[in-house]
N, C-alpha and C positions, 0 to 999 in steps of 0.2 A: 798316589804318587809319595813317596818318602821325601819330602822337600829338604828334610835336614841332611839326608844322604846326597841329594842332589847338590845342596849348596857345598857341601864337604868335598864332593868330587871336583866341583869347579875350582874352590878354593885351592886345593891341593895341587891341581893340574896348572892353574895361573900362576900360583907362586912358584912351580918348578920351572915353568917356561920363562918366567920372568928372571928367576935365579941363573938359568942356563944363557940368557940373553946377557945379562949383566956381566958373567964370567967370560963370555965370548968377546965381549967389547969393553976391556977394562979402562979403556981411555975415554970412553963415552959417559956423560952424565945423564941417567935416566931421571926423568922428574917425575912422569906419570904414566899410567895405563889406562885405558878406557875400553868399555864394551859398547860396540855400535854395530850396525847392520843387522838389527832385529829382524826376523822375518816370520811371520805367521800368517797364513791363508785358510781357506775352508777346508783344506786337505792334510797340511802339515805344518809343523814348526820346526825351524832349523837352529842351530847354534849360532849366537851373535859372534862377531869377530872380536877379538881382544888384540888390542893396539897398544904400542909403547912408542915414547919418542924421547928424544935427547935434547938438551939445551941447545947444542950446536945446529940441530935440525930445524929450529923455529925460525920463521921467517915473517916478513910481511908480504902480503899478496894483495895488491891493490888497496892498500891501507888497512887490510884486515890481518890480523895475527893468526898464525896456523897453531899457536900454543894449545888451544884446545879445539882443534878440529882434525880428529883420527884419520880421515881420508888423506890428509896431506902429511901424517906423519912418518916417520924413517920406516917404521915397522907397522903398516896399517892393519895388516891381518896376520897373526902368529898362528903357529900350527897348533890348533886344539880341537879341530873339527872330528878327527877319527876317535880320539877319546871320548868326545862328549856325544857323538852320533847315537849310541845305544840309549842314552838318557832322552833324547829329543824323539826317537822313534817310540819310546815308551810313553812320553807325554802325548805324542800324536794318537797312539792306541787308546790311551785312557781317557782322553778329553774329547777328541775329534770323531774318532771311528764309531762310537757308540750312538752319535745324533743320527737320528732317522728324518727329521723334518727341517725346514729351514729355520724355524724358531729355535728349535734345540740345537742346531749348529750355531747359529747366532749367539746364543747364551753360552755354549761351549767355548766358542773362540774368545768371548769377552771374560769368562772366568779364567781361561788359561792365560790370557794376556796379562791380566791383573796379577795371577799368582805367579807366573814367571818374572814379572818386573818386579814385585817383591823379593823374590828369592835372588834375583840378580843383585838388587840394590843390598841385600845382606851380605852377598859375596863381595861387593865392593868394599863395604865397611870391615868385614873381616881380613880381606887382603891388605887394606890400608893399615889396619892395627898390626897385623903381621909384619908389614914392612917397616913401619915406625918402630918396632920392638927389635929390628935387626933381623927378623927370622926370613926374609927371603934372600937377601945378599947384603953384605957388608958395605958395598959400595952405593947402596941407595940413600939419597939424602934424607935427613929428617923430615922434610916437607913432602916426600913423595906420597902420591895420592892414587888411588883408583876410583874411577867414577863412571857412570853411563853417560855417554855424550851421543845419543841417538838422533842424528840429524835428519831422519827421514819423517820425523814427526813433527807436528806444529810447536811453535814456540812456547806455548803454554805446558804442554806435555814435556818438552825437553827440560824446562825448568822445573818440573815436578820431579822428573827422574833425577836430576842433579841433586835436588833438596832430598830425595829419598835415599840417594845412594851415598851421600857424604854426611858424615856425623856433623851437626849444627855447630858443635864447639870447634870443629877443624876447619870449616870454611872460612872463617877469618884469617887462619894461617895461609891460605892460598889466595891471595889477593886477586891475582888474574883471573881465577874461576869465580870468586865472588863478584867481581865486576862483569864477567861474562854473564852470570846469572841476573845481576841487576838490570842489565841491558835487555835480557830475555823478558823480564818481568814487567819492564817499562812499556814494552810494544804491544 
């Protein structure tokens, strides 16, 4: 797999989708985007969902803020699957299809999961950099961030993915996310 080309495809698509979203909703203040809903089993890997939220959509739900909870966001799944499906079909064919034994399949799933997590973390960092330079849409605030917020994994894994997908120098600039990370790491 050409992971560089894969990351570029995600970056370019994600930036275009977020730009279109910001342009279509000029009165909304987008503050974050996140990848979530990762899916990988013994037979296939699917594209994660890309979500985005606005300040106005953040609320408290039973004492819990929805600020960094993509399933509760205004746009919990943006349309990226059609464009990325060929890439995920290729990943399935390259990593999972050649495995003939259970041990080979387990190793392939583990290798694909790790490589995909790393690639998506790199995509988040690149998109955040592009947004902060004004390269996605002029209405995005200086603190706009793209992060992996995969709620289907354990707290330790969620914390690892946040750390992996956000430049450590930027994390203090997003205090709510830093607090979310701190809480995850305390449990």
